[in-house]
C-alpha positions in Angstrom: -17.6 -11.9 9.2 -17.6 -9.4 6.7 -19.4 -9.8 3.4 -17.5 -11.1 0.1 -16.6 -7.9 -2.0 -18.3 -7.9 -5.1 -16.6 -4.9 -6.7 -16.4 -7.1 -10.3 -19.9 -7.4 -11.0 -20.9 -3.9 -9.9 -18.7 -2.1 -11.2 -19.8 1.1 -13.5 -16.7 1.1 -15.7 -14.5 -1.1 -17.7 -12.7 -3.9 -16.2 -9.0 -3.5 -16.6 -7.6 -6.4 -19.0 -4.2 -6.8 -17.0 -2.8 -5.9 -13.4 -0.2 -3.1 -13.6 2.9 -3.3 -12.8 5.4 -0.5 -11.0 8.5 0.5 -12.6 11.0 2.6 -11.0 14.3 3.8 -12.7 17.1 5.8 -11.6 14.8 7.3 -9.0 16.4 10.3 -6.6 14.8 12.8 -4.7 16.0 15.6 -2.3 14.4 18.2 -0.2 15.3 21.8 0.9 15.6 22.2 4.5 17.2 25.7 6.2 19.5 26.6 3.3 20.6 23.0 2.3 19.6 20.3 0.3 18.4 16.9 2.2 19.0 13.7 -0.2 16.1 11.7 1.0 16.2 9.0 -2.3 19.4 8.0 -4.5 18.9 5.9 -7.4 16.3 3.6 -6.5 16.1 0.8 -9.3 12.8 -1.6 -8.6 10.1 -3.3 -10.7 7.2 -4.3 -9.3 5.2 -7.4 -11.3 1.5 -6.7 -11.7 -0.5 -8.2 -9.1 2.1 -8.6 -6.5 1.9 -7.3 -2.8 5.1 -6.1 -2.0 6.4 -4.2 1.0 8.7 -1.6 1.4 10.4 -1.6 5.7 13.3 0.3 6.7 14.2 2.7 9.0 12.3 5.8 10.1 13.2 9.0 7.6 14.5 6.4 4.9 12.3 7.8 2.0 9.5 4.9 1.9 7.0 7.4 2.1 8.4 9.8 -0.4 9.1 6.8 -3.1 5.0 6.5 -2.7 4.1 10.1 -3.3 6.5 10.0 -6.3 4.9 7.1 -7.5 1.4 8.5 -6.9 2.5 11.3 -8.7 2.0 14.2 -5.6 5.5 14.8 -6.2 8.0 14.8 -9.1 11.4 13.0 -8.8 15.0 15.2 -9.3 15.9 12.1 -11.7 14.8 8.7 -12.9 11.5 7.6 -14.4 8.5 5.9 -12.9 6.1 4.1 -14.9 2.6 2.2 -14.3 1.3 -0.2 -16.8 3.9 1.2 -19.1 2.6 4.7 -18.6 5.2 7.7 -17.6 3.9 9.0 -14.3 4.0 12.8 -14.6 0.5 13.6 -12.1 -1.8 11.9 -10.2 -4.4 9.5 -11.8 -7.2 7.3 -11.3 -5.3 4.2 -11.8 -3.3 4.8 -8.5 -5.1 4.8 -5.2 -3.5 6.0 -2.2 -4.1 5.3 1.6 -2.1 7.6 4.2 -1.3 7.3 7.8 -3.7 10.1 8.7 -7.6 9.4 7.1 -7.8 12.6 5.6 -11.7 12.4 4.9 -13.3 15.7 4.3 -14.8 16.4 7.7 -18.3 18.0 6.5 -19.0 14.5 4.4 -20.6 11.2 5.8 -18.8 8.3 5.2 -21.1 7.4 2.4 -20.4 10.6 0.7 -16.5 10.6 1.2 -16.1 7.4 -0.3 -18.7 8.3 -3.2 -16.0 10.6 -4.1 -13.7 7.9 -5.5 -16.3 7.3 -8.1 -17.7 10.8 -9.2 -15.3 11.0 -12.3 -16.5 7.3 -13.4 -19.2 6.5 -15.5 -22.4 4.4 -14.2 -25.5 5.0 -12.5 -25.9 6.5 -8.8 -27.7 3.1 -8.1 -24.2 1.2 -9.2 -22.0 3.7 -7.4 -24.1 3.4 -4.0 -24.2 -0.4 -4.3 -20.3 -0.2 -4.7 -20.6 1.7 -1.5 -22.6 -0.2 0.4 -20.1 -3.3 0.1 -17.1 -1.3 0.7 -18.6 -0.1 3.6 -19.3 -3.6 5.3 -16.0 -5.0 3.9 -14.1 -2.3 5.9 -16.7 -2.9 9.1 -18.3 0.2 9.1 -21.9 -0.9 8.5 -24.1 1.1 10.5 -22.0 4.4 10.3 -23.1 5.2 6.9 -24.3 8.7 7.4 -21.6 9.5 10.3 -19.2 12.2 9.7 -15.4 12.0 10.9 -15.7 13.7 14.3 -17.9 10.8 14.9 -15.8 8.0 14.4 -12.6 6.8 16.1 -9.0 7.0 14.5 -9.2 3.4 13.2 -12.9 3.6 11.8 -12.0 6.6 9.9 -8.9 5.1 8.2 -11.0 2.1 7.6 -12.9 4.8 5.5 -10.4 6.2 3.8 -9.4 2.6 2.5 -12.6 2.3 1.2 -12.8 5.4 -0.8 -9.4 4.6 -2.5 -10.7 1.2 -3.3 -14.1 2.9 -4.9 -12.4 3.5 -8.6 -11.0 0.0 -8.6 -7.2 1.5 -9.3 -4.6 -0.5 -10.7 -2.4 -0.1 -8.0 -3.1 0.7 -4.7 0.0 2.8 -2.6 -0.5 1.7 1.3 1.5 4.1 3.6 0.9 2.4 7.3 -2.6 1.8 6.7 -3.0 -0.2 9.8 -1.0 1.9 12.0 -3.9 3.5 14.3 -6.0 0.3 14.3 -5.8 -2.1 17.8 -4.7 -5.4 16.9 -8.0 -7.2 16.3 -8.9 -4.9 14.1 -5.6 -4.6 12.4 -5.4 -8.5 11.8 -9.1 -8.4 10.4 -8.2 -5.6 7.9 -4.9 -7.8 6.8 -7.1 -10.7 5.8 -9.5 -8.1 3.9 -6.4 -6.9 2.3 -5.5 -9.8 0.7 -9.1 -11.2 0.3 -9.3 -7.7 -2.3 -5.9 -8.7 -3.8 -6.6 -12.1 -4.2 -10.3 -11.3 -6.0 -9.1 -8.4 -8.0 -5.0 -8.9 -8.5 -5.2 -5.2 -8.2 -0.7 -4.6 -7.4 -0.2 -3.6 -3.9 2.9 -1.5 -2.4 2.9 -0.9 1.2 4.9 0.8 3.4 4.9 -0.6 7.1 7.4 -0.6 9.8 5.3 -4.0 11.1 7.7 -6.5 10.0 5.1 -9.2 10.7 2.6 -7.7 8.6 5.1 -7.3 5.6 5.6 -11.2 6.2 2.4 -11.8 6.7 1.1 -9.8 3.1 3.8 -9.6 0.9 4.9 -11.9 -2.5 8.3 -9.7 -1.8 9.6 -7.1 0.9 11.9 -4.6 -0.3 14.7 -3.2 2.5 14.8 0.5 2.0 19.0 2.0 3.9 19.0 4.9 6.1 18.8 8.5 4.3 19.8 8.5 1.5 17.3 5.7 0.9 18.6 2.8 -1.0 17.2 -0.3 -1.9 19.8 -3.0 0.1 17.6 -6.5 -0.1 14.5 -7.7 -1.8 13.0 -11.0 -0.5 10.9 -13.0 -2.2 8.4 -14.7 0.2 7.3 -18.0 -1.1 4.9 -18.5 1.6 1.2 -20.0 0.7 -1.3 -17.5 2.0 -2.5 -17.4 4.2 -0.2 -17.7 6.2 0.2 -18.9 9.8 1.9 -16.6 12.1 3.3 -19.3 13.9 4.7 -21.5 11.2 8.5 -21.8 11.8 9.2 -20.6 8.2 7.0 -17.3 8.7 8.8 -16.9 12.3 12.3 -17.4 10.5 11.9 -14.9 7.9 10.4 -12.4 10.5 13.8 -13.1 12.2 15.7 -12.9 9.1 14.1 -9.3 8.0 14.7 -8.3 11.7 18.6 -9.1 10.3 18.6 -7.3 7.4 16.9 -4.3 9.3 19.9 -3.9 12.0 22.3 -4.3 9.1 21.0 -1.5 7.5 22.4 1.0 10.1 25.1 3.1 9.1 27.0 1.8 12.2 26.9 -2.2 10.9 28.1 -1.2 7.0 25.7 -0.8 4.1 24.4 -4.0 2.6 25.2 -4.9 -0.7 22.3 -5.3 -3.1 20.9 -8.9 -2.4 18.3 -11.2 -3.3 16.9 -13.9 -0.8 14.2 -16.2 -1.7 12.3 -17.9 1.2 11.0 -21.7 0.3 7.8 -22.7 2.0 8.6 -25.4 3.9 6.5 -28.6 2.8 
């Protein structure tokens, strides 16, 4: 079992006063393709409370990953505003960490040095920073591979190193784009549990894109269903099930089936959903 994370006591920079919420108002985004414009997102309105874990689910190509990139400041919207912690997003920042579908590690650096990159702009001693890196390496199950380079790791191990690197500066918001998609089932399940433990300890705001409905139900406080392109929010599902959750719980299974129904209904041939807000209560 991975050791309990101790970033709070070892962090070389000041502890944040409160989790940062995300406010998305009227976001639209399109891209040029073969001389025409492809509308990726239309009128996205979404508020994510500070400290919440929210998952975005929807058909491939509906703009979920584009929305994450806009929040990260990697792209600019055509219209609308995004605020994180009350501050407008204009560019990437250390307050937002992101884990991509591929690991994006620097191939010439070791696992340890890749993770240290996340701390290079922060104050603190080399000892403090290396202590944080050691905790994170143990947390994601890479102890013994500190000095390995990405080409010496499996795809799943490389992705775990990328998760540790994103967590290193203790961002206020962690954006996760299919972070566990490359992992085997057992490792995926363990890292889902570790992500929940980090979320609970740090009360960091997490926004995740996933195509795995069970994963969304297991992790999320709220699941946001996005319609076909142009992406629009069609339903928000509050998941009021106690964590940690049992995948065999009838309430868990029922909610998973409900999300599948909403995804099927979001297909164009089935007709568009109206904006809805569904609350699923735990069976006492």
